[in-house]
C-alpha positions in Angstrom: -13.1 -23.2 -3.0 -14.2 -19.9 -2.9 -13.3 -18.0 0.2 -15.9 -15.3 1.3 -15.2 -12.4 3.6 -17.7 -10.1 5.6 -17.8 -6.4 6.1 -20.2 -5.0 8.9 -20.7 -1.4 9.3 -23.3 0.8 10.8 -24.5 4.2 9.2 -26.0 6.4 11.7 -27.9 9.8 10.4 -27.3 12.3 13.0 -29.0 15.4 11.4 -32.5 15.4 12.2 -32.6 19.1 13.1 -35.9 19.6 14.8 -38.3 18.9 12.1 -36.2 16.0 10.3 -37.1 15.8 6.7 -40.3 17.8 6.2 -38.3 19.8 3.8 -35.4 19.0 1.5 -33.4 22.0 3.1 -34.7 21.3 6.5 -32.4 18.5 7.6 -28.7 18.1 7.8 -27.1 15.3 5.8 -24.6 14.5 8.7 -24.3 11.0 9.8 -21.4 8.7 11.3 -20.2 5.4 9.9 -19.3 3.1 12.5 -17.4 0.0 12.6 -16.6 -2.1 15.7 -13.4 -1.2 17.2 -12.7 1.3 14.6 -12.8 5.5 15.2 -16.0 7.0 13.9 -16.0 8.3 10.6 -18.1 11.9 10.0 -19.7 11.6 6.9 -22.2 13.9 5.0 -23.2 14.4 1.3 -21.0 16.1 -1.3 -21.3 20.0 -0.5 -23.3 20.1 -4.1 -26.2 18.3 -2.3 -26.3 20.2 0.9 -23.6 18.5 2.5 -20.9 19.4 5.0 -17.5 20.0 3.5 -15.8 19.4 6.6 -17.0 15.6 6.3 -16.4 12.9 4.4 -19.1 12.1 1.5 -19.6 8.8 -0.1 -17.8 9.8 -3.2 -14.8 10.8 -1.7 -15.1 7.6 0.1 -15.4 5.5 -3.1 -12.3 7.5 -4.6 -10.5 6.4 -1.7 -11.2 2.9 -1.5 -10.2 2.7 -5.1 -6.8 4.2 -4.3 -6.0 2.3 -1.3 -7.0 -1.1 -2.7 -4.4 -0.2 -5.7 -1.8 0.9 -3.2 -2.3 -2.3 -0.9 -2.5 -4.5 -4.2 0.4 -2.8 -5.4 2.7 -3.0 -2.4 1.8 -6.9 -2.0 3.2 -7.4 -5.8 6.4 -5.3 -5.2 7.4 -7.2 -2.2 6.8 -10.4 -3.8 8.7 -9.3 -7.2 11.9 -7.8 -5.0 10.9 -4.5 -5.8 11.5 -2.3 -2.5 9.2 0.3 -2.4 10.3 3.5 0.3 7.5 6.0 -0.5 4.0 5.9 -2.2 1.4 8.6 -2.1 -1.5 9.1 -4.4 -3.4 12.0 -5.6 -6.5 10.2 -6.9 -9.5 11.8 -8.9 -13.2 10.5 -9.7 -15.4 12.1 -12.0 -19.2 11.8 -11.4 -21.9 12.5 -14.0 -25.5 13.4 -12.9 -28.8 12.8 -14.7 -31.7 14.6 -14.7 -33.9 11.1 -14.9 -31.7 8.7 -13.0 -29.2 10.4 -10.2 -25.5 10.2 -10.9 -23.1 7.6 -11.4 -19.1 7.4 -11.7 -17.5 7.6 -15.2 -14.0 7.0 -14.3 -11.4 7.2 -11.3 -7.9 8.3 -12.0 -5.0 7.2 -9.7 -1.8 9.1 -9.7 0.5 7.0 -7.8 3.8 8.4 -6.9 6.2 5.6 -5.8 9.9 5.9 -4.8 11.9 2.8 -4.8 15.3 2.1 -3.4 17.2 1.4 -6.4 17.4 2.5 -10.2 17.3 -1.3 -11.5 14.0 -1.8 -9.8 12.2 1.2 -11.6 11.0 -0.6 -14.8 9.2 -3.4 -12.9 7.9 -0.9 -10.3 6.0 0.8 -13.3 5.0 -2.4 -14.8 3.5 -3.8 -11.6 1.0 -0.9 -11.5 -1.0 -3.1 -14.4 -1.0 -6.2 -12.6 -2.2 -4.4 -9.1 -5.2 -2.7 -11.3 -6.3 -6.0 -12.2 -6.2 -8.0 -8.8 -7.5 -4.7 -7.0 -10.9 -6.2 -4.9 -12.5 -2.8 -5.4 -11.7 -2.0 -9.0 -12.9 -5.5 -9.8 -16.0 -4.5 -8.4 -17.1 -1.1 -10.0 -18.5 -1.1 -13.3 -16.5 2.1 -14.7 -12.9 2.4 -15.9 -10.2 2.7 -13.1 -7.2 4.3 -14.7 -3.8 4.9 -13.2 -1.1 7.0 -14.3 2.1 6.0 -12.2 5.1 7.9 -11.4 8.3 5.9 -10.2 11.1 7.8 -8.5 14.3 6.5 -7.1 15.7 7.5 -3.5 
């Protein structure tokens, strides 16, 4: 049996400044991403496409979703394998290529997880579990570009 899960969000454009989309430069890319019971996420386009740099853009959110999914998969695997993680951060980076005829597409995302484990004896297993986390991440399994990971494991 296959279990399914549903996700519902509303994206509401808030940038119709006067004349709306009468011209490419006439409107704001500002929008809100709303989900029931959650804070509103202020969104925009990438600044390269006339977006507001103070707001989240879809490209950043995709990279963030991949980093979050990897972390959550990894932490679950560590818990199952007796690896005690006491700290985790990831400075993830994504690369998108623009095409003159077909818009743009991501060419890769590189995750840079920095993990702290409780004991030296856990270091090797902690490093190895990143591969399995990459294979089990729902979001990474849903994209058609490579998601690499370059982990650093520290003890302390």
